[in-house]
Every structure is written in C-alpha cells, then in structure tokens.
C-alpha positions as CSV (number, residue, x, y, z in Angstrom):
1,S,19.3,-46.7,-21.3
2,Y,16.7,-44.0,-20.9
3,V,13.2,-44.0,-22.2
4,F,11.9,-40.6,-23.4
5,P,8.3,-40.2,-22.2
6,P,6.0,-39.3,-25.1
7,Q,5.0,-35.7,-25.2
8,R,2.0,-34.1,-27.0
9,E,2.9,-32.0,-29.9
10,G,2.7,-28.3,-29.8
11,A,3.2,-25.8,-27.0
12,I,1.3,-24.6,-24.0
13,H,-0.3,-21.2,-24.5
14,R,-1.6,-19.1,-21.6
15,E,-4.0,-16.2,-21.8
16,E,-5.3,-14.0,-19.0
17,M,-8.2,-11.6,-19.1
18,V,-9.3,-9.3,-16.3
19,Y,-12.9,-7.9,-15.9
20,E,-14.3,-5.4,-13.4
21,L,-17.4,-6.6,-11.7
22,N,-20.0,-4.0,-10.6
23,P,-23.5,-5.2,-10.0
24,L,-24.4,-1.7,-8.8
25,D,-24.0,-0.5,-12.4
26,P,-26.5,-2.0,-14.9
27,R,-23.7,-2.1,-17.5
28,G,-21.6,-4.2,-15.2
29,R,-24.1,-7.0,-14.4
30,T,-23.4,-9.1,-17.4
31,L,-20.4,-9.7,-19.5
32,E,-19.1,-12.3,-22.0
33,I,-15.8,-14.0,-22.1
34,P,-15.1,-14.9,-25.8
35,G,-14.5,-18.4,-26.9
36,N,-11.1,-19.3,-28.2
37,S,-10.6,-19.1,-32.0
38,D,-7.0,-20.2,-32.2
39,P,-6.8,-22.1,-35.5
40,N,-3.8,-24.1,-34.3
41,I,-5.4,-25.4,-31.1
42,I,-5.1,-29.2,-30.7
43,P,-8.5,-30.7,-30.0
44,E,-7.2,-33.5,-27.9
45,G,-4.5,-31.4,-26.2
46,D,-4.4,-30.3,-22.6
47,F,-6.9,-27.5,-21.8
48,K,-8.0,-25.9,-18.6
49,S,-9.5,-22.7,-17.4
50,V,-9.0,-21.0,-14.0
51,V,-11.2,-18.3,-12.7
52,R,-10.4,-16.0,-9.7
53,V,-13.0,-13.7,-8.3
54,T,-12.0,-11.1,-5.7
55,A,-14.4,-8.9,-3.8
56,S,-13.4,-5.2,-3.2
57,D,-13.6,-5.5,0.5
58,P,-11.6,-2.9,2.6
59,L,-9.6,-5.7,4.3
60,E,-8.8,-7.2,0.9
61,A,-7.8,-3.9,-0.5
62,L,-5.3,-3.4,2.4
63,G,-3.6,-6.6,1.6
64,S,-3.7,-10.0,3.3
65,E,-0.1,-10.8,2.9
66,G,3.2,-9.0,3.4
67,A,3.7,-5.7,5.1
68,L,0.0,-5.2,6.1
69,S,-0.6,-8.7,7.2
70,P,-0.7,-9.3,11.0
71,G,2.6,-11.2,10.7
72,G,4.2,-8.4,8.7
73,L,3.1,-5.8,11.3
74,A,4.2,-8.0,14.2
75,S,7.8,-7.7,12.8
76,L,7.6,-4.0,13.6
77,L,7.2,-4.7,17.3
78,R,10.8,-4.0,18.5
79,L,12.5,-2.9,21.7
80,P,13.2,0.8,21.7
81,Q,16.8,1.6,22.6
82,G,19.7,4.0,21.8
83,C,19.5,7.8,21.9
84,G,16.3,9.8,21.9
85,E,16.1,9.8,18.2
86,Q,16.8,6.1,17.9
87,T,14.3,5.3,20.6
88,M,11.5,7.1,18.6
89,T,12.7,5.4,15.4
90,L,11.8,2.1,17.1
91,L,8.9,3.2,19.3
92,A,6.9,5.0,16.6
93,P,6.5,2.0,14.3
94,T,5.7,-0.2,17.2
95,L,2.9,2.1,18.3
96,A,1.7,2.5,14.8
97,A,1.5,-1.2,14.2
98,S,-0.3,-1.8,17.5
99,R,-2.8,1.0,16.8
100,Y,-3.4,-0.5,13.3
101,L,-4.0,-4.0,14.7
102,D,-6.3,-2.5,17.3
103,K,-8.4,-0.5,14.8
104,T,-8.6,-3.2,12.2
105,E,-9.3,-5.9,14.8
106,Q,-6.6,-8.3,13.7
107,W,-4.9,-9.2,17.0
108,S,-6.8,-12.5,17.0
109,M,-4.8,-13.5,13.9
110,L,-1.6,-13.5,15.9
111,P,-0.4,-15.8,18.7
112,P,-2.2,-14.8,22.0
113,E,1.0,-13.5,23.6
114,T,1.8,-11.0,20.8
115,K,-0.4,-8.2,22.2
116,D,1.0,-8.6,25.7
117,R,4.5,-8.5,24.2
118,A,3.6,-5.3,22.3
119,M,2.3,-3.6,25.4
120,D,5.4,-4.5,27.2
121,L,7.6,-3.1,24.5
122,I,5.5,0.1,24.4
123,Q,5.9,0.7,28.1
124,K,9.6,0.1,28.0
125,G,9.8,2.5,25.0
126,Y,7.8,5.1,26.9
127,T,10.1,4.8,29.9
128,R,13.1,5.0,27.7
129,I,12.1,8.2,25.8
130,Q,11.4,10.0,29.2
131,E,15.1,9.7,29.9
132,F,15.7,12.3,27.1
133,R,13.0,14.7,28.4
134,K,14.3,18.0,29.7
135,G,12.9,20.1,32.5
136,D,11.0,22.4,30.0
137,G,9.2,19.5,28.3
138,S,11.4,19.4,25.2
139,Y,13.4,16.5,23.8
140,G,16.9,16.0,22.3
141,A,19.0,13.2,21.1
142,W,20.8,13.4,24.4
143,L,20.2,15.4,27.5
144,H,23.4,17.4,26.9
145,R,22.4,18.2,23.3
146,D,20.2,21.1,22.5
147,S,16.5,20.3,22.0
148,S,15.1,19.6,18.6
149,T,11.7,21.2,17.5
150,W,11.1,18.3,15.1
151,L,11.9,15.6,17.6
152,T,9.8,17.3,20.3
153,A,6.8,17.6,18.0
154,F,7.3,14.0,16.9
155,V,7.2,12.9,20.6
156,L,4.1,15.0,21.3
157,K,2.2,13.6,18.3
158,I,3.1,10.0,18.9
159,L,2.5,10.0,22.7
160,S,-0.7,12.0,22.3
161,L,-2.1,9.4,19.9
162,A,-1.0,6.6,22.2
163,Q,-2.4,7.9,25.5
164,D,-4.6,4.8,25.8
165,Q,-1.6,2.6,25.3
166,V,1.2,4.4,27.3
167,G,-0.8,6.3,29.9
168,G,1.6,8.7,31.5
169,S,1.0,12.2,32.8
170,P,-1.0,14.6,30.5
171,E,0.8,17.5,32.3
172,K,4.1,16.4,30.9
173,L,2.7,16.5,27.3
174,Q,1.1,19.9,28.1
175,E,4.6,21.2,28.9
176,T,5.9,19.7,25.7
177,A,3.2,21.6,23.7
178,M,4.1,24.9,25.5
179,W,7.8,24.5,24.7
180,L,6.9,24.1,21.0
181,L,5.0,27.4,21.1
182,S,8.2,29.1,22.2
183,Q,9.8,28.0,18.9
184,Q,7.2,29.9,16.7
185,R,8.3,33.0,14.8
186,D,6.4,36.2,14.3
187,D,5.2,35.1,10.8
188,G,3.7,31.9,12.3
189,S,6.3,29.5,11.1
190,F,8.3,27.2,13.3
191,H,12.1,26.8,13.3
192,D,14.5,24.1,14.5
193,A,17.7,25.5,16.0
194,C,19.1,22.0,16.5
195,P,17.9,19.6,13.8
196,V,18.0,15.9,14.5
197,I,21.2,13.9,13.9
198,H,19.5,11.1,12.0
199,R,18.0,13.2,9.2
200,E,16.6,10.1,7.5
201,M,14.0,9.7,10.2
202,Q,12.4,13.0,9.2
203,G,11.3,11.7,5.8
204,G,10.4,14.6,3.5
205,L,11.6,17.5,5.6
206,V,14.4,18.6,3.3
207,G,15.2,21.4,0.8
208,S,13.9,24.9,0.6
209,D,10.4,23.8,1.6
210,E,11.7,22.5,4.9
211,T,10.3,25.5,6.9
212,V,6.8,24.9,5.4
213,A,6.9,21.2,6.0
214,L,8.2,21.6,9.6
215,T,5.5,24.1,10.3
216,A,2.8,21.8,9.0
217,F,4.4,18.9,11.0
218,V,4.3,20.9,14.2
219,V,0.7,22.0,13.5
220,I,-0.4,18.3,13.2
221,A,1.4,17.5,16.4
222,L,-0.2,20.4,18.3
223,H,-3.6,19.4,17.0
224,H,-3.2,15.9,18.3
225,G,-1.8,17.4,21.5
226,L,-5.1,19.2,22.2
227,A,-6.4,15.9,23.6
228,V,-4.1,16.2,26.6
229,F,-5.8,19.4,27.8
230,P,-8.8,18.2,29.7
231,D,-9.9,21.7,30.7
232,K,-11.4,23.1,27.5
233,N,-11.4,26.6,28.9
234,S,-7.8,26.7,30.1
235,E,-5.5,29.5,29.0
236,Q,-2.9,27.0,27.8
237,L,-5.4,25.4,25.4
238,R,-6.3,28.8,24.0
239,R,-2.6,29.6,23.4
240,V,-2.2,26.3,21.5
241,E,-5.2,27.0,19.4
242,N,-4.0,30.5,18.7
243,S,-0.6,29.2,17.7
244,I,-2.2,26.7,15.2
245,S,-4.2,29.6,13.7
246,R,-1.1,31.7,13.2
247,A,0.8,28.8,11.7
248,N,-2.2,28.1,9.3
249,T,-2.0,31.8,8.1
250,F,1.7,31.2,7.3
251,L,0.9,28.0,5.5
252,G,-1.9,29.7,3.6
253,V,0.5,32.3,2.2
254,K,2.9,29.6,1.0
255,V,0.1,27.5,-0.5
256,T,-1.2,30.5,-2.4
257,S,2.2,31.0,-4.0
258,G,1.8,27.7,-5.8
259,L,5.6,27.0,-5.5
260,L,5.5,24.1,-3.1
261,G,6.8,20.6,-4.0
262,S,4.7,17.5,-3.6
263,H,5.7,16.6,0.0
264,A,5.2,20.1,1.4
265,S,1.9,20.4,-0.5
266,A,0.6,17.1,0.8
267,I,1.5,17.7,4.5
268,T,0.2,21.2,4.3
269,A,-3.1,20.2,2.7
270,Y,-3.5,17.6,5.5
271,A,-2.6,20.1,8.3
272,L,-5.1,22.6,7.0
273,S,-7.9,20.0,6.6
274,L,-7.1,18.5,10.0
275,T,-7.3,21.8,11.9
276,E,-10.3,23.0,9.9
277,A,-8.6,26.1,8.5
278,P,-10.6,28.6,6.5
279,E,-12.3,26.9,3.5
280,A,-10.6,29.1,1.0
281,L,-7.1,28.0,2.1
282,R,-8.2,24.4,2.2
283,S,-9.5,24.6,-1.3
284,V,-6.3,26.1,-2.7
285,A,-4.2,23.5,-0.9
286,H,-6.4,20.7,-2.3
287,N,-6.3,22.0,-5.8
288,N,-2.6,22.4,-5.8
289,L,-2.1,18.9,-4.4
290,M,-4.4,17.2,-6.9
291,A,-2.6,19.0,-9.7
292,M,0.5,17.1,-8.7
293,A,-1.2,13.7,-8.4
294,Q,-0.1,10.9,-10.7
295,D,-2.1,7.8,-11.6
296,I,-1.3,4.3,-12.8
297,G,-4.5,2.6,-13.9
298,D,-6.9,2.9,-11.0
299,K,-4.2,3.8,-8.5
300,L,-3.3,7.3,-7.3
301,Y,0.0,8.5,-5.8
302,W,2.3,11.5,-5.5
303,G,5.7,11.1,-7.1
304,S,8.0,13.3,-9.1
305,V,7.1,16.9,-9.9
306,T,9.1,19.8,-11.2
307,T,7.1,22.7,-9.7
308,S,9.7,23.3,-7.0
309,P,13.4,22.6,-6.8
310,S,12.9,21.2,-3.4
311,N,11.0,18.1,-2.3
312,V,11.2,16.7,-5.8
313,L,10.5,13.0,-5.7
314,S,12.2,10.4,-7.9
315,P,9.9,9.1,-10.6
316,T,8.2,5.7,-10.1
317,L,9.7,3.6,-12.9
318,A,7.8,1.0,-14.8
319,P,9.3,-2.5,-15.1
320,R,11.2,-3.1,-18.3
321,S,9.2,-6.2,-19.0
322,P,6.3,-8.1,-17.3
323,A,8.9,-10.5,-16.0
324,D,10.9,-7.8,-14.2
325,P,10.0,-6.9,-10.6
326,I,8.4,-3.5,-10.0
327,P,11.1,-1.1,-8.7
328,Q,10.7,0.1,-5.2
329,V,9.4,3.7,-4.9
330,P,11.3,6.2,-2.7
331,A,10.2,6.5,1.0
332,M,9.2,10.1,0.3
333,S,6.6,9.0,-2.3
334,I,5.1,6.7,0.3
335,E,5.0,9.3,3.0
336,T,3.7,12.0,0.6
337,T,0.9,9.7,-0.6
338,A,0.0,8.8,3.0
339,Y,-0.5,12.5,3.8
340,G,-2.4,12.8,0.5
341,L,-4.7,10.0,1.6
342,L,-5.3,11.4,5.0
343,H,-6.2,14.7,3.4
344,L,-8.6,13.1,0.9
345,L,-10.4,11.2,3.8
346,L,-11.0,14.5,5.5
347,W,-11.9,16.3,2.2
348,E,-14.4,13.9,0.8
349,G,-14.5,10.8,3.0
350,K,-14.1,7.3,1.5
351,A,-14.6,8.2,-2.2
352,E,-13.0,7.2,-5.4
353,L,-9.8,9.2,-5.0
354,A,-9.2,7.9,-1.5
355,D,-9.8,4.3,-2.8
356,Q,-7.2,4.8,-5.5
357,A,-4.6,6.3,-3.1
358,A,-5.1,3.5,-0.5
359,S,-4.9,0.9,-3.2
360,W,-1.5,2.2,-4.3
361,L,-0.2,2.7,-0.8
362,S,-1.2,-0.8,0.4
363,R,1.0,-2.4,-2.3
364,Q,4.2,-0.6,-1.5
365,G,5.0,-2.4,1.8
366,S,8.0,-4.6,2.4
367,F,7.5,-8.3,3.0
368,Q,9.7,-7.9,6.0
369,G,7.1,-5.6,7.5
370,G,6.7,-1.9,7.3
371,Y,7.9,0.3,4.5
372,R,11.3,2.1,3.8
373,S,11.9,4.3,6.8
374,T,10.4,5.5,10.1
375,Q,8.2,8.3,8.7
376,D,6.8,6.6,5.7
377,T,6.0,3.5,7.8
378,V,4.3,5.5,10.6
379,M,2.3,7.7,8.1
380,A,1.3,4.8,5.8
381,L,-0.1,2.8,8.8
382,D,-1.9,5.8,10.1
383,A,-3.4,6.6,6.7
384,L,-4.4,3.0,6.0
385,S,-5.9,2.7,9.5
386,A,-8.0,5.8,8.9
387,Y,-9.0,4.4,5.5
388,W,-10.0,1.1,7.0
389,I,-12.2,2.9,9.7
390,A,-13.9,4.9,6.9
391,S,-14.4,1.7,4.9
392,H,-15.4,-0.7,7.7
393,T,-19.1,-1.5,7.9
394,T,-21.2,-4.1,9.7
395,E,-23.4,-4.3,6.7
396,E,-23.2,-7.7,4.9
397,K,-21.6,-7.2,1.5
398,G,-21.8,-9.9,-1.1
399,L,-20.8,-10.7,-4.6
400,N,-22.5,-13.5,-6.6
401,V,-21.0,-14.6,-9.9
402,T,-22.6,-17.1,-12.3
403,L,-20.6,-18.4,-15.2
404,S,-22.5,-20.5,-17.8
405,S,-21.7,-21.9,-21.2
406,L,-23.6,-24.0,-23.8
407,G,-21.6,-27.1,-24.7
408,R,-22.1,-30.5,-26.2
409,S,-24.0,-31.8,-23.2
410,G,-26.1,-28.7,-22.8
411,L,-25.9,-25.7,-20.5
412,K,-23.3,-25.9,-17.8
413,S,-23.1,-23.3,-14.9
414,H,-20.9,-22.5,-12.0
415,V,-21.8,-20.2,-9.1
416,L,-19.3,-18.4,-7.0
417,Q,-20.4,-16.5,-3.9
418,L,-18.3,-14.1,-1.7
419,T,-19.1,-12.0,1.3
420,N,-17.1,-9.4,3.2
421,H,-17.4,-11.3,6.5
422,Q,-16.4,-14.7,5.2
423,V,-14.8,-15.2,1.9
424,H,-13.0,-12.3,0.1
425,R,-11.4,-14.3,-2.8
426,L,-12.3,-17.5,-4.6
427,E,-10.2,-19.4,-7.1
428,E,-11.5,-22.4,-9.0
429,E,-10.5,-24.5,-12.0
430,L,-13.6,-24.8,-14.2
431,Q,-14.3,-27.1,-17.1
432,F,-16.0,-25.7,-20.1
433,S,-16.2,-26.9,-23.7
434,L,-13.2,-26.0,-25.7
435,G,-13.7,-22.8,-27.6
436,S,-17.1,-22.0,-26.2
437,K,-17.9,-18.5,-25.0
438,I,-18.7,-17.9,-21.3
439,N,-21.6,-15.8,-20.1
440,V,-21.1,-14.1,-16.7
441,E,-23.9,-12.7,-14.6
442,V,-23.0,-10.6,-11.5
443,G,-25.3,-9.9,-8.5
444,G,-25.0,-8.6,-5.0
445,N,-24.1,-5.2,-3.5
446,S,-20.3,-5.2,-3.7
447,K,-17.7,-4.6,-6.5
448,G,-15.0,-7.0,-7.5
449,T,-12.6,-8.3,-10.1
450,L,-12.7,-11.4,-12.2
451,K,-9.5,-12.9,-13.6
452,W,-9.9,-15.6,-16.3
453,E,-6.9,-17.7,-17.3
454,T,-7.0,-20.3,-20.0
455,C,-4.2,-22.8,-20.7
456,R,-4.4,-24.6,-24.0
457,Q,-2.2,-26.7,-26.2
458,S,-1.6,-25.4,-29.8
459,S,0.5,-26.7,-32.6
460,W,3.2,-24.7,-34.2
461,P,2.4,-22.8,-37.4
462,G,2.4,-25.1,-40.4
463,K,5.9,-25.1,-41.8
464,E,8.8,-27.4,-42.5
465,E,11.2,-27.1,-39.6
466,E,14.5,-28.8,-39.3
467,T,16.1,-29.7,-36.0
468,P,19.8,-30.1,-37.0
469,G,22.5,-31.7,-35.1
470,L,20.6,-34.0,-32.7
471,R,23.2,-36.1,-30.9
472,F,22.3,-39.3,-29.2
473,P,25.1,-40.9,-27.1
474,V,24.7,-44.7,-27.3
475,L,26.5,-46.9,-24.8
476,C,26.9,-50.6,-25.7
477,P,28.4,-52.9,-23.1
478,G,31.8,-54.1,-24.2
479,H,32.0,-51.8,-27.2
480,V,33.3,-48.3,-27.9
481,P,30.7,-45.5,-27.2
482,L,29.2,-44.2,-30.5
483,T,27.4,-41.0,-31.2
484,L,24.7,-41.0,-33.8
485,L,24.2,-37.7,-35.6
486,S,20.8,-37.2,-37.1
487,S,18.8,-34.5,-38.7
488,L,15.0,-34.7,-38.4
489,T,12.6,-33.0,-40.6
490,R,8.8,-33.0,-40.1
491,R,5.7,-31.0,-40.8
492,L,4.9,-29.8,-37.3
493,S,1.2,-29.2,-37.9
494,S,0.6,-32.6,-39.5
495,P,-1.5,-35.0,-37.4
496,S,1.0,-37.8,-38.4
497,A,4.0,-35.9,-37.3
498,P,6.2,-37.9,-35.0
499,Q,5.9,-37.0,-31.3
500,C,9.1,-36.2,-29.4
C-alpha cells in the first residue's frame, strides 16, 4: 500500500521584479514594491520572498563565473605546438589570459603553482614561435612557406605586448616591424601575398573590406611595436611612425566613403584612436561605428548590418521563449564589439557606452574558458582588461539598501550592505506580511540592481472541474487485482474542497 502525503490545494505562483538602484540620482533613492493583490491567494498557504541585491562593481560586471572567472581563464593556458600559425593560436590566448589575470589581480584566486605554470608555457611558446622566424624578421606557417603579413603583424603585436612576460631581444622585433613596412603599398595600405592557412584564426579579415581590416590590423601592431624602439630619435622609429601616418590616410579615405562593414569600421575606429590620427578622421570613424551599433536593453554590441556586402555579421537571435537558451553569437560579433569597446575607452573613457559594451561582451564567454576562436578571445580579454583598468578604483564604494514594511506586529526592517572590496552580491530570504507593500531606501555611492522574487500559493479560479478517469490499482493478498475507476468533481476554490 502507499499513503499519499496530503498536499495543500492550489498551485505555486512565482513573480519576479527587477529594480535599478541609484542613490546618486534623487529619483532612485526610494522605491516601492507593491503588495500582492491576487484574489485567489491562500492565506495559510506557502509564501516566501527572496531579495537579491547586486552592486555594479567592475569585477562583478566582468563576471565571477564562467569564461572570465580565474578558473575559466586558467583553461586557456595551453602548451603552444604545431606550425607557426597553430603556435600563435595557442600562445596568444595564453598570453592574453595571463595578462588579464595580472591586470585584474586575480592570480591569488588560483592554485599557487598556476602562475609558474603559465610562465613556463609562455616561455616554451616563445621559443617555439622563434623556430618559424626567418632571417628578415618575418614569420610564416613553416620556414619553407612564404611569409604572411598578417601572421607577422600578429606576432609583433602579441610579443610587443608581452615583453615583460617573454623577454627576448627587442632587436628581433624591430626587424619584424621593418619587414612589415616593406609590405606597404604606395596608397598606404598593406597587402598579404601569402595569407595564412588557418583563415579562421584571422577572425573578421574576410570579404572586400579585407584590405582595410588588414591595414588597420597592421597599424595596431606597429603602434604596439613602437615600445621595442628604446631610442626615440632613431631613424627606424621615424620610419615606423611615417608608415602609420600613411596607413591612417588610407584608412581615412575608406572611412569617409561610408561603405565599410561593422568589423572593418570597428577595427579602423580603434586604430585611428589608438594612433591619435587627425581628429576629423577619428570623428567620422566614430560616427560611422556608432551608427551601426545595436542595443539590447542596457547592453551595446555590433552585429548584423547591411551597409556593406562584406563583413556582414549574422544577427543575434532572441530566444524563442524564456525557457530556451540564448543562442551563441558569432565570433565576429564578439571580436567586433571588443574593438568597439577599445575605441570607446579611448574616445570617452569609462562612460555609459563603454559600460554597455563591456556588459554585453562579458556575458558571451564559454564556460569552458575563452570565447569562440583565437581572435575574439584575445581581443575580448584585451578589451575587458582595458575596461577593468579604467573602472578600477581604490575608493571604497558602497551600497546600502533598507527594506521595510508595516505588518500586524508593527514596522519590520531589513538592511543589506555591499562594498566593492568585500561583498558584491547579497541574496536573502525575507519574511514580510502577506500582501503588504515594501518600502525601499537606497544609500551609498554605488549603483546596483535589486531583484525581488515572491513565491505564493494560490487557488485555482473558482469553477467546477472534473478529473475523469482516475485509476487506482488495488492489490489484495490472495485475491485478483482490481482497478477502481472513479470520477471526482469538486469546487476547487471552496475551503471545504478535498485535498489531494
């Protein structure tokens, strides 16, 4: 036999409300959560309320789980191997993850040996990539294969940024920069006579905008390569600076045409901002880029545009229902938004648009660590590192939230306190009188979000409802099993209705 445990009548109903907290705005210092007015609520039924308060701290915005957690980033630390292209595919994310953990001061959240292991992998990767370096400073997939402009620029950029991590000879990187200058055309653009074999590692360098994107990519690499020229009066340094200027003139012509796609527009805007090109060119590039921006609520990104037949990104689809997972966005959208964020940080610093782009970007990572491909992973980590640095402050930021309600036993209050150096998120189950409104007072010098979830038991709407065909198998020892067929009818909203 089986005894059916008694269950309360009715069904569990959940409701969630989200409020923005901003004590810096007088209008955001107080708010009211309305009491429940459900006429079918069961007074003696189950009821609970849960409140979650999250402070808008930079580290919280960048995510505490998944791809941007220390554990997620540690999964990017891999041994570089294979040909020159494959070596950089593994070395670049390893360096980007290490640089991110350095700048955001999160090594302490990993096992002590992790940083030493990362440094060992980086040194092995640096030694490995040198096997594909040719006598003129250029790089190819193999020594017997012609050199690639893109791969050589990629090596220059990555190793210039990682000088503190890899060491090595600045003279070798100077030779690499000089080789790149030999690949510049009279109009200022760069060309690649031997494109890489693994085209997927290039990210958005595809389509008719490829020359523009390649030129911007080389400009960014040359700019970072300036750091390997210690003599600021050297002839070589002046040649590099002149090359960047000529390339910016070419990019300015293309930007002014207004025919570039999202990716080419984003990388060009960043290149022009990074190298401090003439303000007129930077303004045109910025306006073109922002005209292509898309937003979802308070998040900003660059996705599908129809301005150009090239570099058109697939649209970011919305889930069919709240229960469906959010579809993954293409790698190019992530890379493009990363360039957009880097540009915005140079254009206006940590402001609202940069906050929105960083918020979108930080939520696209894979739980296995990283993003979709080499370029979007490297660029996303670089962009979010720059955003974190712009956001980081030693100033104590705090958010104080007081929730109060007048119930049968008088005024009941709960106080939640968060700081940027201690607690970033609090979640508590609070007990308030059923149906009473909640007054919220917000103080402090930081913004945040309050999520309020109620869980209550309500009866079904009053109506006669039949449950036909209930079958109860009855086993009697020594007798033939019988099945009782019953049809129950009850008024579901009635207090005397049977409980089942």
